C-alpha positions in Angstrom: -25.0 -67.6 74.1 -27.1 -66.2 77.4 -25.9 -63.1 76.0 -27.4 -63.6 72.3 -30.4 -64.9 73.9 -30.7 -62.0 76.0 -30.3 -59.6 72.9 -33.0 -61.7 71.0 -35.2 -61.5 73.9 -34.7 -57.4 74.2 -35.5 -56.9 70.6 -38.6 -59.1 70.4 -40.2 -57.0 73.5 -38.9 -53.8 71.7 -40.5 -55.0 68.7 -43.7 -55.8 70.3 -43.9 -52.6 72.3 -43.2 -50.5 69.0 -46.1 -52.8 67.2 -48.4 -52.5 70.3 -48.1 -48.6 70.8 -48.3 -48.3 66.8 -51.5 -50.4 67.2 -52.7 -47.9 69.8 -51.9 -44.7 68.1 -54.8 -42.9 65.7 -55.3 -44.2 62.4 -56.6 -40.9 61.3 -54.8 -37.4 61.6 -56.7 -34.2 61.6 -55.5 -30.3 62.0 -57.0 -27.2 61.4 -56.0 -23.8 61.2 -58.4 -20.9 60.7 -57.9 -16.9 60.0 -60.6 -14.1 59.8 -60.8 -11.9 56.7 -62.7 -8.8 55.7 -63.2 -9.8 51.9 -67.0 -10.4 50.9 -67.8 -14.4 51.2 -68.2 -14.8 47.5 -64.8 -13.6 46.7 -63.3 -15.5 48.9 -65.1 -18.8 47.9 -64.5 -18.1 44.0 -60.8 -17.7 44.9 -60.6 -21.3 46.5 -63.3 -23.0 43.9 -60.4 -22.5 41.4 -57.1 -23.5 41.6 -55.7 -21.0 39.2 -55.1 -18.9 42.0 -53.1 -21.6 43.5 -49.4 -19.7 42.5 -50.4 -16.6 45.0 -51.4 -18.8 47.9 -49.2 -22.3 47.4 -47.1 -23.2 50.5 -45.2 -25.1 48.1 -44.0 -21.9 46.1 -42.8 -20.5 49.2 -40.2 -23.2 49.2 -39.3 -23.4 45.6 -40.2 -20.0 43.6 -39.5 -21.8 40.7 -42.2 -24.4 41.3 -43.4 -26.0 38.0 -47.4 -26.0 37.8 -49.8 -27.4 35.1 -53.8 -26.9 35.4 -56.0 -29.7 33.7 -60.0 -30.2 34.2 -62.7 -27.3 34.4 -61.3 -24.0 35.4 -63.8 -23.6 38.9 -65.6 -26.1 41.0 -65.6 -30.0 40.6 -62.4 -31.3 38.4 -60.3 -28.4 38.9 -57.0 -29.5 39.4 -53.3 -28.4 39.4 -50.0 -30.7 39.6 -46.9 -29.6 40.6 -43.1 -30.3 40.9 -40.3 -28.2 42.4 -36.9 -29.0 44.6 -36.3 -31.4 47.0 -37.8 -29.8 49.9 -41.4 -30.0 47.8 -41.4 -32.7 45.4 -44.1 -33.6 43.3 -48.1 -33.6 44.2 -51.5 -32.4 43.1 -54.7 -31.0 44.5 -58.4 -31.7 42.6 -61.4 -30.0 43.8 -63.9 -32.7 44.1 -66.8 -31.1 46.2 -67.9 -27.3 46.5 -70.9 -25.5 47.9 -71.2 -22.1 47.2 -69.9 -19.5 49.9 -69.9 -22.6 52.1 -67.3 -24.8 51.7 -64.6 -26.1 49.3 -63.4 -29.6 49.4 -59.7 -31.2 47.7 -58.1 -34.4 47.2 -54.0 -33.9 48.1 -51.2 -35.9 46.7 -47.9 -35.2 48.2 -45.1 -36.5 50.2 -46.7 -36.4 53.9 -47.4 -39.6 55.4 -50.9 -41.7 55.3 -53.5 -41.9 52.3 -56.8 -40.5 51.6 -55.5 -37.0 52.4 -57.9 -33.9 51.9 -58.3 -30.1 52.2 -61.5 -28.7 53.8 -62.0 -25.3 53.6 -65.1 -23.7 55.3 -66.2 -20.3 55.3 -68.2 -18.9 58.2 -69.0 -15.3 58.2 -69.4 -13.1 61.4 -72.9 -12.3 62.8 -71.9 -8.5 61.8 -71.4 -9.8 58.2 -68.4 -7.6 57.9 -65.8 -10.5 58.3 -65.4 -13.8 57.4 -63.3 -16.8 59.5 -61.9 -19.3 56.9 -61.3 -23.0 58.6 -58.7 -24.8 56.9 -58.7 -28.6 58.1 -56.1 -31.3 56.8 -57.3 -35.1 57.3 -55.4 -38.0 56.6 -55.5 -41.8 57.1 -52.6 -44.3 58.6 -54.7 -47.3 58.3 -52.5 -50.3 59.7 -49.4 -48.8 58.3 -47.6 -48.4 61.5 -44.8 -46.1 60.2 -47.7 -43.5 59.1 -49.1 -43.8 62.2 -45.7 -42.6 64.1 -45.5 -40.1 61.3 -49.0 -38.6 62.4 -47.4 -37.8 65.7 -45.4 -35.3 63.7 -48.7 -33.7 61.8 -48.1 -30.4 63.6 -44.7 -30.4 62.2 -45.0 -29.9 58.4 -49.0 -30.5 57.6 -49.6 -27.5 60.5 -46.9 -25.6 58.7 -48.5 -25.8 55.4 -51.9 -24.9 56.6 -50.9 -22.0 58.5 -48.5 -20.8 55.3 -51.8 -21.4 52.7 -53.8 -19.2 55.1 -51.3 -16.3 55.6 -50.8 -16.5 52.0 -54.7 -16.7 51.1 -55.3 -13.8 53.5 -52.7 -11.3 51.8 -54.0 -12.3 48.0 -57.3 -11.2 49.4 -56.4 -8.5 50.7 -54.9 -6.8 47.1 -58.1 -7.5 45.5 -61.0 -4.8 45.3 -62.8 -5.0 48.1 -66.6 -5.1 46.2 -69.1 -7.6 46.8 -70.5 -9.3 43.1 -72.4 -11.9 44.1 -75.8 -10.2 42.7 -74.2 -9.3 39.6 -74.3 -11.6 36.5 -70.6 -11.1 35.2 -70.3 -13.9 32.1 -67.2 -14.7 30.1 -67.9 -13.9 26.6 -66.4 -13.7 23.1 -65.8 -10.6 21.6 -64.6 -10.0 18.0 -62.9 -7.0 16.6 -64.5 -4.4 14.6 -63.5 -0.8 12.9 -63.8 2.1 15.3 -62.8 5.9 15.1 -61.8 6.9 18.4 -61.0 10.1 19.5 -59.4 11.2 23.2 -61.1 13.1 25.7 -61.2 13.9 29.3 -64.1 15.9 31.9 -64.7 17.0 35.1 -66.0 13.6 37.2 -69.8 14.8 36.9 -72.4 13.3 35.0 -73.4 16.2 33.1 -69.8 17.3 31.9 -69.1 13.7 30.9 -72.3 13.9 28.8 -71.6 17.0 27.3 -67.8 15.8 26.5 -69.1 12.5 24.6 -71.5 14.9 23.0 -68.7 16.4 21.8 -66.7 13.9 20.6 -69.4 12.2 19.0 -70.1 15.0 16.9 -66.1 15.5 15.9 -65.8 11.5 15.0 -69.4 11.9 12.6 -67.9 14.7 11.0 -65.0 12.9 10.1 -67.3 9.8 9.2 -69.3 11.7 6.7 -65.8 12.5 5.0 -64.9 9.4 4.6 -68.3 7.7 3.7 -68.1 5.7 6.4 -71.3 5.0 8.6 -72.1 3.8 12.4 -72.1 -0.1 12.9 -72.9 -0.1 16.4 -73.5 1.6 19.6 -70.9 4.4 20.8 -68.1 3.0 23.7 -67.0 4.7 26.1 -63.3 2.9 27.1 -61.9 4.0 30.2 -58.1 5.3 30.5 -58.1 7.0 34.1 -61.1 7.3 36.5 -59.3 9.9 38.5 -60.1 11.9 41.9 -61.1 14.7 39.6 -61.3 14.3 36.0 -62.4 11.1 34.2 -60.0 10.5 31.0 -61.5 8.2 28.3 -61.9 7.4 24.7 -65.0 7.9 22.5 -65.2 4.9 20.1 -67.8 4.5 17.1 -67.9 1.3 15.1 -67.9 1.7 11.6 -69.3 -0.5 8.8 -65.9 -0.9 6.8 -62.4 -1.1 7.4 -61.1 0.7 4.1 -62.2 4.2 3.2 -61.4 7.0 0.9 -60.2 10.2 2.3 -58.4 13.0 0.0 -57.9 10.8 -2.7 -55.9 8.2 -1.0 -57.2 4.8 0.3 -56.9 3.8 3.8 -56.9 0.4 5.8 -58.3 0.4 9.3 -56.3 -2.5 11.0 -55.4 -3.7 14.5 -52.9 -2.0 16.5 -49.4 -2.5 15.5 -46.5 -0.9 17.5 -43.7 -0.8 15.2 -40.0 0.2 15.9 -40.3 3.5 14.0 -43.7 4.0 16.2 -41.9 3.4 19.4 -39.4 6.0 18.6 -41.8 8.9 17.9 -42.9 8.4 21.2 -39.6 8.3 23.1 -38.7 11.4 20.9 -39.9 14.5 22.5 -39.5 16.5 19.3 -41.2 13.7 17.4 -42.8 15.7 14.2 -47.0 16.0 14.0 -48.7 13.3 12.9 -50.7 13.5 9.8 -53.3 11.8 7.8 -52.1 7.9 7.5 -49.3 8.1 10.0 -49.7 5.8 13.1 -49.4 7.0 16.6 -47.7 5.6 19.4 -50.4 2.9 20.5 -50.3 2.2 16.3 -53.8 3.8 15.7 -54.2 4.8 12.2 -54.2 8.9 12.3 -57.4 10.6 10.3 -57.8 14.2 11.4 -59.3 16.6 14.1 -57.6 14.0 16.8 -59.7 11.3 15.6 -57.8 7.9 15.1 -58.8 4.6 13.9 -58.2 0.8 14.9 -59.8 -2.6 14.8 -61.1 -3.3 18.2 -60.3 -6.0 20.8 -60.7 -9.5 19.9 -60.7 -12.5 22.3 -62.4 -13.0 25.8 -63.8 -10.6 27.9 -65.8 -10.2 31.2 -69.2 -8.9 30.4 -71.7 -7.7 32.4 -75.4 -5.7 32.0 -76.9 -3.2 34.3 -80.1 -0.6 33.7 -79.7 2.5 35.6 -77.9 5.7 36.2 -74.1 5.7 34.7 -73.0 7.0 38.0 -72.8 3.4 38.7 -70.6 2.4 36.2 -67.2 2.8 38.1 -68.6 0.0 40.4 -69.5 -2.4 37.9 -65.7 -1.9 36.5 -64.4 -2.7 40.0 -66.9 -5.8 40.3 -65.4 -7.2 37.0 -61.9 -6.6 37.9 -62.6 -8.4 41.4 -64.2 -11.1 39.9 -61.4 -11.2 37.1 -58.9 -11.5 40.4 -61.0 -14.1 42.0 -60.9 -16.4 39.2 -57.5 -16.2 38.0 -58.2 -14.1 35.1 -55.3 -12.1 33.7 -56.4 -8.7 32.5 -54.3 -5.6 31.6 -55.5 -1.8 31.5 -53.1 -0.7 28.9 -54.6 -0.1 25.6 -56.4 -3.1 24.1 -57.0 -4.4 27.5 -58.9 -1.5 28.7 -62.7 -1.5 30.1 -65.1 -0.4 27.7 -68.9 0.2 28.1 -71.7 0.7 25.4 -75.3 1.6 25.8 -77.1 -1.6 24.7 -80.9 -0.3 24.7 -83.0 3.2 25.9 -86.0 2.8 28.1 -89.1 4.9 26.8 -88.6 6.1 30.8 -85.2 7.4 29.9 -83.0 5.1 31.6 -80.1 3.2 29.8 -79.3 -0.4 29.9 -75.0 -0.8 30.0 -72.9 -3.3 28.8 -69.7 -3.1 30.6 -66.5 -5.5 29.3 -63.5 -6.3 30.8 -60.5 -7.9 28.1 -59.0 -11.0 30.0 -56.5 -13.8 29.2 -57.8 -17.2 30.0 
């Protein structure tokens, strides 16, 4: 009986000690890590102010490459949310942006299997004095309250929670390094809906000088206008320049003119301009080195209707696109394209520079002084 009492007293003492120590442990946990990057501040802010880039920087995806994610709420800023579910190492969780201060800070509510409640990420951006680099501070905060088990778990905040921050920062740094390193904060880039129109198109190229590009464009426009006259078509919009490849020495591109009808008659037959559709027959022709010369009414390897003199026809891209306007020299157009590409990357928009996904620009206005106003488009997917 005495030994039983001694055991009970010992257990009581241990329990009291556990409770006393637990009460004395912190009721709040905080851990913070940082990394320095050379990306523009606006790029960094936009990348964390949308959760569409979560698949790239997510620490959870490292533990489960098949992580299932669902986005909801707004696309950017307060209300943007992602829910995930994965294997046993990841479990279920979510992130939701609850506050953001442009180019300065983004705060997210965190739901996961870590101990505690009121879990948050606070990402703070601090540009260096030389303005060439920015330090990203990533903090994790959690409340344990009077949950003594959670308070003891807080002793290991420098375990998995700390590792999670470090992985997120490393992934974020690598992701930012893959973006075009251009600052677009002073360029108004918008998401717009564009509707496809019938185009007559001619592929061309020129050395990368303004004069030679202008000359090649003028020649291409003249050839397209000659075909338009034969087909009884009229111009129905500004000339478009569709970029294929901005190379080191040469600029490869298409010149396109919108026309007023999708149906025309030429050489006694009527033809319909449609959106490009690459059929199996067209794909076989593209892969066949001895493919026959295409003639009027055929379709090329991109699904465009062949007319004559190198001029093809198609319905242009329909869907979402990034658009920005610029007034000045066309020498700035390559930079604008890079800015739109960087904007698409940081905001999580998918794009492809193949066929219908290629950049195009057009002159929207010409001033009396001779300067042009350009609109530059990049097709994107939501």
